[in-house]
N, C-alpha and C positions, 0 to 999 in steps of 0.2 A: 487443183491438186496435182502435183508433179510426182510421178513415181520413177524410181531409178533402179535398174537391175544390171548387175555386172554380168556380161555374157561371155567374155573371153579374156585371157591374159596371154600376151605374146612375149615369149622369152627367147633369149639367144644372144642379146648384147652382153658383152663382158664388162662394160663400164657405163657410166651415166649417159643418158640420151638427152641431147640438147635440141635436136631438129626433128620435125615431124611435118609431113605434108602429103596431101592426096595427089595422086597422079592425074593427068588429064584423062586417062583411061579409067572408067568406073571400076570400083572394087579393088583398086591397087593403092597401097600405102607405102611411102618411103620414110625411113628413119635414119638418123645418123647421130654420132656422138663422139665419145672419147675412146673409140676403138677402131677396128680394122677398115671399115668402109661404109658406103651407103647400102642399106638393106631394103630389099623389096619383100612386101608381105601381101598375101591375098586376104581381102576382107570378106570374100565369099566363103572360103574354107577356114578362115582364121588361122592361117599357117604361113610359115617361112617359105619364100620362093627361092631367093638367092641373094648373095652379095653382088651388087651391081658392078662395083669397081673398088679397088683398094685406094686408100688415101694415105698421104704422108704426115698428116696432122689432124687434130680433132676437127669435127664438122660442127659448126655453130648455126648454119642456115642451109635449108634446101628450098628451092623454088622451081615449080613447073609452070612456065608461062602458058596461058590459054592460047590456043590456035598455033602453037609451035611444038614440034615433036622433040622438045629439049628439056633437060633437067640441069639446074645449076646447083652446085654445092660449094658453099663458102667455108674456107678453112681457117684455122687458127694462124697459119703462116701468111695469110693475106691473099693466097691464090683462090681463084674461082674455077672449079672444074666444070666442063660442059659436056654432057652426054647426049648424043644424038640417038633417039629411039629407032629411027629408020635405018641408020647405018649400023646401029648396035655397037657404037664405039665412042670413045672420048675424042672430042675436037680439041684444037689448041687451047691451052689454059689461058684464062683472062688474067693477065698479070699487070698490076699497077700498084696495088696496096702492099705494104710490107708489114702490116699489123693485122690482127684478127678481123675477119668479116663477120658481122653480127646479124645482118638482115639483107635480103634480096627481094625486090618486088618489080613487077613489070607494069608498064603503061600501055594498054592495048591500042588505043587510038593513035599514039605516037610511035608505036612499035619500038619502045625503048625499055631498057633494063636499068634499074637503080641498085647500086651496091653501096652499103654503108659499112664503115670501118672504124676501128679503134683509133685510127689516125685523125679522126675528126672531119674527114671529107667523104663526100658521096660522089661516085663516078657514074656517068650516064653512058650507056653503050647501045649501039644499034642492035636490035634483035635479028635484023635481016643479015647484017654483015659481021656482027660480033666485033665491031671496031669501036674504040673509045671515042666518044663525041665531046663530052665536057667533063670537067671536074668542078664541084662546088665545095668551098670550105664552109661547112655548116657550124663547126664548133672547134674549140681548142682542145676538146677532150672527146672521148668515145661517143659514137652514135650507136645506140643499142637497137633501135627499131624504126620501122617505116610503115606508114599507112597512107594509101592513095585514096582520095575521096571518090565516091561512087561515080560522079560526073567527070572524073579524071582532070579536074581543073586545079586542084590543090594537093599538096603532099605534106604530111606531118612527120617530123623526125623527133624521136624521143632521145634525149641526150644524158650523158653521165653528169653533166654540170647542173642537173635538176630541171632544166628547161625543155619546153617543147617548141620547136621552130616550124612555122608554117611557110611553105614556099609556093609560089605560083608556078604551075607546070608549063605554062606557055613560054616563059623566058627565064625560069629558075631564079627569080628574084625573091628576096625575103619579104613576106607579107606581115607576119606578126610573130612575137615571141610570147609564149604563155608561161607565166611564172606562178608557182604555187606549191609545187612539191619541194620537200626539204631534203630529198635524197635523189639518187639517179633514177631516171625514168626508164623502166624496162619494157613497157608495153604501151602502144597507142593503137586505137582502132576507131575508124569512122563508123558511125551508125549506118545501117543499110540505106536510109534515105539521105544521109549526109547532113542532117540538121544539127547533129552534135558529134563530139569527139570524146571518146573515153580513154583515160590514161591511167596506168598503174605504175607504181614506183617501189623502190626499195624501202620507202617510208611506210609501206603497207596500206597506203591510201589509194582509193580509186576516185578520180575526179572526172566530172562531166562538164564539158566546155561547149558553149554555143558557138557554132561555126560562122555565124554572121557577125555577131557582136564581139566574139572572142572572150565573152564574160564567163566566169565560173558559175555554172548552174547549181552544182551539187558537189559536196565533198562527202565521201563515204569511208569511214574507218573499216575497210573491207576485210582485212586479214591481220594475223598476228605478226607475220614477217612479210618479206618482199612479195609483191605481185609480179609474177613472171610473164604471164600471158593473158590475153583477153580475146575471146572468140564469140562472135554473134551467130546465133542460130540462123540458118539460111532462109527460113520462112516464118518461124514463130517469134513473138516479141520478147525474146530473152537473150541474155548473153552470159557467158561463163567466164570465170576467172580462175587462174591456177596460181598456187602460191608456194613459197618456200616453207610455209607452215604445214605442208603435206596435204592440204585440203583443196577441193574444187568447190566453187560456189556458183549457184545459178541465180541471176538477178533479172528483174523485170526491165525490159528495154524501154517501156513507156512510163513506168512509175519509179524505177530505180530501187525497188524494194527487194530484199533478200527472200528467195523462195525455197532454196534447197541448199543444204550443206552435205557434200560427200566427203566424209572423213571417218577415221576409225572411231572417234568419239561418238559419232552418230550411228555406229553399228555396221559401217560398210567395210568390206574387205578390200581396202584400197592401198595406195602407195605408202611406203614406210619412210620415204625421204621426199625431198623437194619435188613438186610437180612443175615441170619446166615448159611443156608445150601442150596445146589442145588443138583439135580439129573436129569439125562437125561433118558427118557423112549422113545427111538426112537427119533422122532423130537419134542417130548413133553419135555419141560423144567419145572421142579417142584422146587418151592422155598418156604422156610419156614423162619419165621421172629419172632422178638420180639413182633410184633403186634398180635401174637396168631393165625395167618392165614397161610394156605398153598395155594399157587396160582399155577394153571396149565396154562402153556403158549404153544400155538401151534406156532412153529418156522418153517417157510418155507424158504428154500434157493433157490433163483432164479438162 
């Protein structure tokens, strides 16, 4: 039995929130969207701390690489802003793309940063020098999302052309293309053990793919509208999905069954518009929405 309790609502954004990530520092959350800048929040007091820095365009991605005192913010204009927590200032902007940045991820063992853009390419940057190392042309259309496998040997890119492309992280060669979604892929996430990959799409489907055979294991008609984000619980065998249908759903990571629906129809005082991003902070699930709100949920697994 899973119980869900809403514990707090963080308000202050004046427009939809598209990006949400936990800081390397425990108890700190960063959000960004279609307004003034990256916002820092305290999860200890559930309160606004400050606007970290202003931005010239909407923020679609925020990433805090482990083991580096840095935060990256990907903007609609193609820029990636880099904030140094030690210096408490912005470093030179990473400029290469001229179209929106939709996702940013890091590869710890290679000390590299991956940036995915609407231009169909992924740029690879050194985390040590912040210099551009490579560019790979993944698609002729937008790349919406990135997931790095737990062993950091493969990376999955979810694309607007409905495909998921798997690349080898050693030499950035294409390993496989997963076809099955009928609309743009908005979310991809490797399971914690790396034995399967979960994808979510504008077609409202969630698909489970075997990472060895690349076969489709399961197709789940998960939501009424687009699946915007997928997040695995850090220690419990569950994952959460966020949707344009305003709901959040909790699924078994071992049986792929639906265990909980967080929606107004189910009696929860939840988001009134599309739920765009999720993050787990232990048993706390954090959601951000087009309704300009961040909601904190306490999830108990019986």
